C-alpha positions in Angstrom: 20.5 -24.2 5.9 19.9 -27.1 8.3 17.7 -27.1 11.4 20.8 -26.6 13.6 22.8 -24.2 11.5 23.3 -20.9 13.6 21.8 -17.8 12.0 24.7 -15.4 11.6 23.3 -12.0 12.6 24.6 -8.5 11.6 23.3 -5.4 13.2 22.6 -2.3 11.1 23.0 0.7 13.4 24.7 0.2 16.8 22.3 2.2 19.1 21.2 1.3 22.6 18.4 -1.0 21.5 20.9 -2.8 19.2 22.9 -3.6 22.4 19.8 -5.1 23.9 19.3 -7.2 20.8 22.9 -8.3 20.9 22.2 -9.6 24.5 19.2 -11.5 23.1 21.3 -13.1 20.4 23.9 -14.2 23.0 21.1 -15.9 25.0 19.4 -17.4 22.0 19.4 -21.0 20.8 19.6 -20.2 17.1 21.8 -17.2 16.4 25.2 -15.7 16.8 26.3 -12.1 16.3 29.1 -11.8 13.7 29.1 -8.1 12.5 27.9 -4.6 13.1 27.5 -2.0 10.4 28.3 1.5 11.7 28.5 4.8 9.9 31.2 5.8 12.4 33.1 2.6 13.0 35.8 4.4 15.0 33.3 5.6 17.6 34.6 4.8 21.1 33.0 1.9 22.8 31.7 0.0 19.9 34.1 -2.9 20.2 33.3 -3.1 23.9 29.5 -3.0 23.4 29.6 -5.7 20.7 32.6 -7.8 21.8 31.9 -10.8 19.6 31.3 -8.9 16.4 33.4 -7.3 13.6 32.7 -3.6 13.3 32.2 -2.7 9.6 32.5 0.6 7.9 28.9 1.5 6.8 25.6 -0.3 6.2 26.5 -1.3 2.6 29.5 -3.2 3.9 27.3 -5.1 6.2 24.9 -6.1 3.4 27.9 -7.1 1.2 29.4 -9.3 3.9 29.0 -13.0 2.9 29.3 -14.1 6.5 26.0 -12.4 7.4 22.8 -14.3 7.0 20.3 -12.0 8.6 20.3 -8.3 9.5 18.7 -6.6 12.5 17.8 -3.0 11.5 17.8 -0.6 14.5 18.3 2.8 12.9 15.7 5.5 13.2 12.3 4.9 11.5 12.9 6.9 8.3 15.6 4.5 7.2 13.7 1.2 7.8 12.2 0.8 4.4 15.3 1.8 2.4 17.6 -0.5 4.2 15.2 -3.4 4.5 14.6 -3.3 0.7 18.4 -3.1 0.1 19.0 -6.0 2.5 16.4 -8.1 0.7 18.0 -7.3 -2.7 21.3 -8.4 -1.2 19.7 -11.7 -0.2 19.7 -11.0 3.6 16.9 -11.9 6.0 15.6 -8.9 7.9 14.3 -8.3 11.4 13.4 -4.6 11.6 12.7 -2.6 14.7 9.2 -1.2 15.1 7.6 0.5 13.5 8.3 -1.6 10.5 8.0 1.6 8.4 6.5 5.1 8.5 3.3 3.9 6.8 1.5 0.8 5.7 2.4 1.7 2.1 6.2 1.7 2.9 5.8 -1.6 4.8 4.0 -3.1 1.8 7.0 -2.1 -0.4 9.3 -3.8 2.0 7.2 -7.0 1.9 7.2 -6.8 -1.9 11.0 -6.8 -1.9 11.2 -9.7 0.5 8.7 -11.7 -1.4 10.6 -11.3 -4.6 13.9 -12.1 -2.9 12.5 -15.1 -1.0 13.9 -13.7 2.3 12.4 -13.4 5.8 11.1 -10.0 7.0 9.8 -9.5 10.5 8.8 -6.6 12.7 10.6 -6.6 16.0 7.8 -6.2 18.6 9.8 -8.1 21.2 6.9 -8.4 23.6 4.9 -10.6 21.1 7.3 -13.5 21.4 7.7 -13.4 25.2 5.8 -16.4 26.8 3.7 -13.9 28.7 1.9 -12.9 25.6 0.8 -16.5 24.8 -0.3 -17.0 28.4 -2.5 -13.9 28.2 -4.1 -15.2 25.0 -4.8 -18.5 26.6 -6.5 -16.8 29.5 -8.7 -14.7 27.2 -9.7 -17.8 25.2 -10.5 -19.7 28.4 -13.2 -17.3 29.2 -11.9 -16.6 32.7 -13.2 -13.0 32.6 -16.1 -13.7 30.3 -16.8 -11.9 27.1 -14.3 -9.1 26.4 -16.0 -5.6 26.3 -13.2 -3.0 26.6 -9.4 -2.9 26.4 -7.2 -0.1 27.8 -3.6 0.0 26.8 -0.9 2.6 27.0 2.8 3.1 26.5 4.1 6.4 27.7 7.1 8.0 29.3 8.5 11.4 29.9 11.8 12.6 28.5 13.8 14.9 30.8 12.6 17.9 28.8 12.3 19.2 25.3 15.4 18.0 23.5 15.3 19.2 19.9 18.5 17.2 19.0 17.0 13.9 20.2 15.4 11.6 17.7 12.1 11.5 19.6 11.6 15.2 19.2 13.1 15.4 15.7 10.5 15.9 13.0 13.0 14.8 10.3 13.5 11.5 12.1 9.7 10.9 12.5 9.8 11.4 16.2 6.9 11.5 18.6 5.0 8.8 20.4 2.6 7.4 17.8 5.3 5.8 15.7 7.8 5.1 18.4 5.6 3.5 21.0 2.0 3.8 19.8 2.3 0.5 17.8 2.6 -1.4 21.1 -0.9 -0.7 22.4 -2.4 -0.8 18.9 -0.9 -4.2 18.1 -1.9 -5.4 21.6 -5.6 -4.5 21.4 -5.8 -6.0 17.9 -4.3 -9.2 19.3 -6.7 -9.3 22.2 -9.8 -8.5 20.1 -8.7 -11.3 17.8 -8.2 -13.8 20.6 -11.7 -12.9 21.9 -13.0 -13.8 18.4 -10.9 -17.0 18.0 -8.6 -15.3 15.5 -4.9 -14.4 15.4 -5.9 -10.7 15.4 -8.8 -8.4 14.6 -9.2 -5.4 12.4 -11.0 -2.4 13.8 -13.9 -1.0 11.8 -13.6 2.5 13.4 -10.5 4.5 14.4 -10.6 8.0 15.8 -7.6 9.7 17.3 -6.0 12.9 18.4 -2.6 14.2 19.6 -0.9 17.2 21.0 1.8 18.3 18.5 4.7 20.1 20.2 7.0 22.8 19.1 8.9 20.5 16.8 5.7 19.3 15.2 5.8 15.7 16.6 3.2 14.2 18.8 4.2 14.5 22.5 1.1 12.7 23.8 -1.7 11.1 21.9 -4.8 8.9 22.3 -7.1 6.9 20.0 -10.3 4.9 20.2 -10.7 1.7 18.2 -14.0 -0.1 17.7 -14.0 -3.8 16.6 -16.7 -5.8 15.0 -18.6 -7.5 17.8 -18.6 -4.5 20.0 -15.1 -4.4 21.6 -13.9 -0.9 22.3 -10.2 -0.2 22.9 -8.6 2.9 24.3 -4.9 3.3 23.4 -2.5 6.1 24.4 1.1 6.9 24.0 3.5 9.7 25.0 7.1 10.8 25.0 6.6 13.8 27.3 4.2 12.3 29.8 4.6 9.4 32.2 1.7 6.8 32.0 1.1 3.8 34.2 1.6 1.4 31.2 -0.8 -1.1 32.7 -2.7 -3.3 30.2 -6.4 -3.6 31.3 -8.8 -6.1 29.7 -12.4 -5.7 30.9 -14.8 -8.6 30.5 -18.3 -9.5 31.7 -16.9 -11.7 34.6 -13.9 -9.6 35.7 -10.8 -8.0 34.3 -7.1 -8.8 33.6 -4.3 -6.3 34.5 -0.7 -6.7 33.4 1.8 -4.1 34.6 4.6 -3.0 32.3 3.5 -5.5 29.7 6.0 -4.3 27.1 9.0 -5.6 29.1 7.1 -8.4 30.9 7.3 -6.4 34.1 11.1 -6.2 33.9 13.6 -4.4 31.7 15.5 -4.8 28.5 17.2 -7.9 29.9 14.8 -10.0 31.9 11.1 -9.9 32.5 9.5 -12.6 34.6 6.0 -11.9 33.4 3.0 -11.3 35.8 -0.7 -11.3 35.0 -3.4 -10.4 37.5 -6.8 -11.8 37.0 -9.5 -9.9 39.1 -12.9 -11.5 39.4 -16.2 -9.5 39.6 -16.2 -10.0 43.4 -12.8 -8.4 43.7 -10.8 -11.6 44.3 -7.4 -11.6 42.7 -5.2 -14.3 41.2 -1.6 -13.5 40.2 -0.2 -15.7 37.5 3.6 -15.6 37.1 5.2 -16.9 33.9 8.5 -16.8 35.8 10.6 -16.5 32.6 14.3 -15.8 33.2 15.7 -15.8 29.7 16.8 -12.6 28.0 13.6 -10.8 26.8 15.0 -10.3 23.3 16.1 -13.9 22.9 12.6 -15.0 22.1 12.3 -12.9 18.9 15.8 -13.9 17.9 14.8 -17.5 18.1 11.4 -17.0 16.4 13.1 -15.3 13.5 15.8 -17.9 13.4 13.3 -20.8 13.4 11.3 -19.1 10.5 14.5 -18.6 8.5 15.6 -22.2 9.0 12.2 -23.4 7.9 12.2 -21.3 4.8 9.3 -19.1 6.0 9.3 -15.4 5.1 7.4 -14.2 8.1 6.9 -14.8 11.8 4.7 -17.6 13.0 1.9 -16.5 15.4 2.0 -14.9 18.0 4.8 -13.0 16.2 3.8 -10.2 13.9 3.1 -11.7 10.5 3.0 -9.4 7.5 -0.8 -9.0 7.6 -0.7 -8.0 11.2 2.1 -5.5 10.7 0.2 -3.9 7.8 -3.0 -3.7 9.8 -1.3 -2.1 12.8 0.4 0.5 10.5 -2.9 1.2 8.8 -4.3 2.1 12.3 -1.3 4.3 13.0 -1.8 5.9 9.6 -5.4 6.8 10.4 -4.4 8.0 13.9 -1.7 10.3 12.5 -4.1 11.6 9.8 -6.7 12.4 12.4 -4.1 14.2 14.4 -2.9 16.1 11.4 0.6 14.7 11.7 2.7 14.4 8.6 6.4 14.6 8.8 8.4 17.0 6.6 10.4 14.0 5.4 7.3 12.6 3.8 6.7 15.7 1.6 7.8 15.9 -2.1 10.5 18.4 -1.4 12.5 15.9 0.7 11.4 12.7 -1.0 13.7 13.1 -4.0 14.6 9.4 -4.3 12.7 6.2 -4.6 11.7 4.1 -1.5 14.9 2.1 -1.9 17.0 5.4 -1.6 18.0 5.5 -5.2 17.3 8.1 -7.9 14.4 7.3 -10.2 15.6 5.2 -13.2 14.3 5.4 -16.7 14.5 3.0 -19.7 12.5 0.1 -18.2 11.1 -2.3 -20.7 8.6 -4.4 -18.7 5.8 -2.1 -20.0 6.0 -1.6 -23.7 5.1 1.7 -25.5 2.9 2.3 -28.5 2.0 5.1 -30.9 -1.5 6.5 -30.2 -3.0 8.6 -33.0 -2.8 12.3 -32.1 0.0 12.0 -29.6 3.5 13.2 -30.4 5.3 10.8 -28.1 4.9 7.1 -27.5 2.7 6.1 -24.5 2.8 3.0 -22.4 0.4 0.3 -23.4 -1.4 0.6 -20.1 -2.3 3.8 -18.1 -1.9 4.1 -14.4 -4.7 5.4 -12.2 -3.9 6.1 -8.5 -7.0 7.6 -6.8 -6.4 5.7 -3.5 -3.4 7.7 -2.3 -3.6 10.7 -0.1 0.1 11.5 0.6 3.1 12.0 -1.6 5.1 9.4 0.3 2.5 6.7 -0.3 1.6 7.5 -3.9 5.2 8.0 -5.1 6.0 4.4 -4.4 3.6 3.2 -7.0 4.3 6.0 -9.5 8.1 5.3 -9.2 7.6 1.6 -9.8 5.3 2.1 -12.8 7.7 4.6 -14.4 10.8 2.4 -13.8 9.0 -0.5 -15.5 8.5 1.6 -18.6 5.1 3.2 -17.9 4.6 6.8 -18.7 0.8 7.2 -19.2 -1.0 8.6 -16.1 -4.7 8.9 -15.7 -6.1 11.8 -13.6 -9.4 13.7 -13.3 -10.5 17.0 -11.9 -12.8 15.3 -9.4 -10.5 12.4 -8.4 -9.8 12.6 -4.7 -11.2 16.1 -4.6 -8.3 17.2 -6.7 -5.6 15.4 -4.8 -4.8 12.9 -7.6 -3.8 15.8 -9.8 -1.8 17.5 -7.0 0.1 14.3 -6.3 1.0 13.7 -9.9 2.1 17.3 -10.3 4.4 17.0 -7.3 5.8 13.7 -8.5 6.4 15.0 -12.1 8.2 18.0 -10.8 10.1 16.2 -8.1 11.3 13.5 -10.4 11.9 15.8 -13.4 10.0 13.5 -15.9 7.2 15.7 -17.2 8.7 15.8 -20.7 8.7 11.9 -20.8 5.2 11.5 -19.4 1.8 11.5 -21.0 -0.9 13.0 -18.8 -4.6 12.3 -19.2 -6.9 15.0 -17.7 -10.7 14.9 -17.3 -13.1 17.7 -16.5 -16.8 18.7 -16.8 -18.1 15.9 -14.6 -21.8 15.9 -13.8 -23.5 18.1 -12.6 -21.0 20.7 -13.9 -21.1 19.4 -17.5 -21.2 22.6 -19.5 -18.9 24.1 -22.1 -17.8 27.1 -20.0 -16.7 24.8 -17.2 -14.0 23.1 -19.3 -11.5 26.0 -19.4 -12.2 27.0 -15.8 -11.5 23.5 -14.5 -8.5 23.1 -16.7 -7.0 26.2 -15.1 -7.2 24.5 -11.8 -6.0 21.1 -13.1 -2.9 22.6 -14.8 -2.1 24.5 -11.5 -2.4 21.3 -9.5 -0.3 19.3 -12.1 2.3 22.1 -12.2 2.4 22.1 -16.0 1.2 24.3 -18.8 -0.6 21.5 -20.8 -2.1 18.1 -20.7 -1.5 15.4 -23.4 -5.0 13.9 -23.5 -8.2 15.5 -22.4 -11.6 13.9 -21.8 -14.9 15.4 -20.8 -15.8 13.2 -17.9 -19.5 13.0 -18.8 -21.8 14.2 -21.6 -24.7 16.5 -21.3 -27.1 15.7 -24.2 -29.1 18.9 -23.4 -26.2 21.0 -24.7 -25.4 21.0 -28.5 -22.4 18.9 -29.0 -20.7 21.5 -31.1 -20.4 23.8 -28.1 -18.3 21.2 -26.3 -16.1 20.7 -29.4 -15.6 24.5 -29.6 -14.6 24.6 -25.9 -12.0 21.8 -26.3 -10.8 23.1 -29.6 -10.1 26.5 -27.9 -7.8 24.8 -25.4 -6.0 23.0 -28.3 -5.4 26.4 -30.0 -4.2 27.8 -26.7 -1.7 25.0 -26.4 -3.2 23.6 -23.2 -4.3 20.4 -24.8 -1.5 19.0 -27.0 -3.0 15.7 -28.1 -6.4 14.1 -28.7 -9.5 15.1 -26.8 -12.9 13.4 -26.6 -15.4 12.1 -24.3 -15.5 9.7 -21.3 -18.8 7.9 -21.1 -20.0 9.3 -24.4 -22.4 7.5 -26.7 -21.5 6.5 -30.3 -24.2 8.9 -31.6 -22.8 11.9 -29.8 -19.2 11.0 -30.9 -20.3 10.8 -34.5 -22.2 14.1 -34.2 -19.2 15.7 -32.6 -16.8 14.5 -35.3 -19.1 15.6 -38.1 -19.4 19.1 -36.5 -15.6 19.4 -36.3 -15.2 18.3 -39.9 -17.8 20.8 -41.0 -16.4 23.8 -39.1 -12.7 23.1 -39.4 -12.2 22.3 -35.7 -10.0 19.6 -34.2 -12.0 16.4 -34.3 -12.6 14.4 -31.1 -9.9 11.7 -31.3 -10.3 9.5 -28.3 -12.8 7.9 -26.0 -12.6 6.7 -22.4 -15.5 4.3 -22.1 -15.8 1.0 -20.2 -14.4 -1.8 -22.2 -13.9 -5.4 -21.0 -14.2 -9.0 -21.9 -17.3 -8.9 -19.7 -20.0 -6.6 -21.0 -21.4 -4.1 -18.5 -25.1 -4.8 -18.3 -26.1 -1.8 -16.2 -24.1 1.4 -15.5 -21.8 1.1 -12.5 -22.4 4.8 -11.8 -24.9 7.1 -13.3 -24.0 8.3 -16.8 -21.5 5.5 -17.5 -21.3 4.0 -21.0 -19.9 0.7 -22.0 -18.2 0.1 -25.4 -18.1 -3.7 -25.0 -21.0 -4.6 -27.3 -20.5 -6.0 -30.8 -21.8 -2.8 -32.4 -19.4 -0.7 -30.4 -16.4 -3.0 -31.3 -17.3 -2.7 -35.0 -17.5 1.1 -34.7 -14.2 1.5 -32.8 -12.5 -0.8 -35.3 -13.8 1.0 -38.4 -12.9 4.4 -36.9 -9.7 3.2 -35.4 -10.7 5.2 -32.4 -8.4 5.0 -29.4 -10.4 3.9 -26.3 -8.9 4.4 -22.8 -10.8 1.5 -21.1 -11.8 1.8 -17.5 -12.8 -1.2 -15.4 -11.0 -3.2 -18.1 -10.8 -6.3 -15.9 -14.5 -6.3 -14.9 -14.0 -5.0 -11.3 -13.4 -8.5 -9.9 -15.7 -10.5 -12.2 -12.7 -12.5 -13.3 -11.6 -13.3 -9.8 -12.9 -15.6 -7.1 -15.1 -12.8 -5.9 -17.5 -13.8 -8.7 -19.3 -17.0 -9.6 -22.7 -18.3 -10.5 -23.2 -19.2 -6.8 -21.6 -16.1 -5.4 -24.4 -13.6 -4.9 -23.0 -11.6 -2.0 -21.6 -8.7 -4.0 -24.5 -6.5 -5.2 -22.4 -4.6 -7.7 -21.0 -7.7 -9.4 -24.4 -9.3 -9.6 -26.1 -6.2 -11.0 -23.5 -5.1 -13.4 -21.9 -8.2 -14.8 -23.9 -11.3 -14.1 -25.3 -12.8 -17.3 -24.9 -16.3 -18.8 -23.0 -14.8 -21.8 -20.5 -13.1 -19.4 -20.1 -16.3 -17.4 -19.4 -18.1 -20.6 -16.6 -15.6 -21.3 -15.4 -16.0 -17.8 -15.3 -19.8 -18.2 -13.3 -19.5 -21.3 -10.9 -17.0 -19.7 -10.4 -19.5 -16.8 -9.7 -22.3 -19.3 -7.2 -20.3 -21.3 -5.5 -19.0 -18.2 -5.0 -22.5 -16.9 -3.3 -23.5 -20.2 -1.1 -20.4 -20.2 -0.1 -20.6 -16.5 -1.8 -17.3 -15.8 -4.9 -16.0 -14.0 -8.2 -15.2 -15.6 -7.7 -11.5 -14.9 -4.5 -11.6 -17.0 -6.5 -13.0 -19.9 -9.1 -10.4 -19.4 -6.5 -7.6 -19.6 -4.8 -9.2 -22.5 -8.1 -9.3 -24.3 -8.4 -5.5 -24.0 -4.9 -5.0 -25.2 -5.3 -7.2 -28.3 -8.2 -5.4 -29.9 -8.0 -4.4 -33.6 -8.2 -0.7 -32.6 -6.0 1.3 -30.2 -7.2 0.0 -26.9 -5.5 1.3 -23.8 -6.5 -0.2 -20.4 -6.6 2.0 -17.3 -5.3 0.0 -14.4 -5.5 0.9 -10.7 -3.2 -1.2 -8.6 -2.9 -0.1 -4.9 0.2 -2.1 -4.1 3.4 -3.1 -5.9 2.3 -6.8 -5.9 -0.9 -5.7 -7.7 1.1 -3.8 -10.2 3.4 -6.7 -10.9 0.4 -9.0 -11.2 -1.2 -6.7 -13.8 1.9 -6.7 -15.8 1.9 -10.4 -16.1 -0.8 -9.9 -18.8 1.6 -8.1 -21.0 3.4 -11.2 -22.3 0.2 -12.8 -23.4 -0.3 -12.6 -27.2 -3.9 -13.3 -28.4 -4.8 -13.8 -32.0 -8.0 -12.7 -33.6 -9.2 -16.3 -33.3 -8.5 -16.2 -29.6 -10.5 -12.9 -29.2 -13.5 -14.4 -31.1 -13.4 -17.6 -29.0 -13.1 -15.7 -25.7 -16.0 -13.4 -26.8 -18.2 -16.4 -27.6 -17.4 -17.3 -31.2 -17.0 -20.8 -32.6 -13.2 -20.7 -33.1 -11.1 -22.4 -30.5 -8.1 -20.7 -28.9 -4.8 -22.4 -29.7 
């Protein structure tokens, strides 16, 4: 594609905003409209509304059209992620109407797809590319109103009345104000706070919000407060059932700036001249007119077109780059959570397909499987932990991707997320119908409730949350040396005999001495022997416990014991919690945990060798660190905890590294040199 080649646009979903976008394309310098994908191509008026475009039968037809370079997605919010991902997979560039997705987790999945495909993805906040926005930033940076202290921003309107059939009131279409128009004021205050700090945008360190949820369960009017580092406070509000003045107000130490109807530059969906009022402390007023007469949507069309021509995958500033879209959606996520707003379409009962709209696929081979002693079915070579997710719609994205890659080993615990991790996994296993193919790790009896009689009681609750009658692997989450170890073995053995543990059990953060004692007791009494551990294990040795009661198995003595026993160890913090990344270094002393837990000259020597080997393999040091755990001469199963699809893919890059015993000894500090 040359610097003058027109971008051939297709529109996915021919609604009213799509018509405005078509006007922007017609007035642009870089694009032309060639096709519209419609689910009802025979609908009267389509040809007249889009006179220069071919009307295609369905969205898939648009994505399959070789004459389309880029797709503008203007369907209701719930379809954004699915069709943006499908478009990227079809090799199409995407400009997607706001909000980019329902959540930041969905947006991240869209970006992951675009990154893999090498395609452009942009969020269509039209106001960001209008010249008025850049002028406003210039005024703030000039200091004309002094230091910024407060920002007040709103976008609200009143529908004619409650209209349950309209998308704005439809819960199953993610209606309401926060997602439809709340992103405007949120993205604006983040832009202004960033401009005040000399940055493209700023992230709030506090978000509090509320909303009125109407009879259909969507927010009809809502407000939030954002606090930014440095002291800037922003008030944002939105509504679909209440008219607001929609005046942007920026308050500084020397005056204020007011911009009426900022979102359309003081105009409408065709033209906005742009007007900014600067009011000094003495009340004097200066009105600055941008006097822009081009179609308001033409600027985002050209900004997207220029990015595509240049081979960039995201907007240049002041457009919404990926990091800014993610940050804005994270604020909206927090606002919705504070208001108690979760759409029915986000629940497990309705989320029956993956984020791309397809049924879950099995048979993936990116993650190999292995036999673990005591387990009746093969388990993936790594186990997935997922404590960071608090909704089914967010967590299922990662769970789906792990399973489709071949992963079937899932790490949960009674105390994780106050029980939500187990609940999420249970919903996912039932919803996707893959319990029989999955290996579930459960943990209980965490301090201070580390007693034998707690094991069965907590397992009752865990099984209820997991929606299953058994777990495959069970660990006591801590040990209590004040209790005879045989009492713990008896309690776990009872659960085995009851069929509620159908694989190995053992201890997480247990010492070698207690494991030996527990095994000896079981052999003496005819009980099932503890058959697995879940202790810290890493190329870097944990010098001090990260948390109270933690145990590392990374010492030479532990390695010899694990090898002689052939004891499976499900290793947590297997990559050293950032020690093998740029967060650590001999001169990096800002992270208290890293310094306290991992910093020693022996560990830095291991890190140096991991860096050296990674460079020769074309990998990263954390890949070498994970490969080290996988290559041990005993069953060693790392627990990984990626939060995004990119992080998951990055972790899996370690799986194609094969380390010999000589490599292990060299990395660990021996004299043998890695090949």
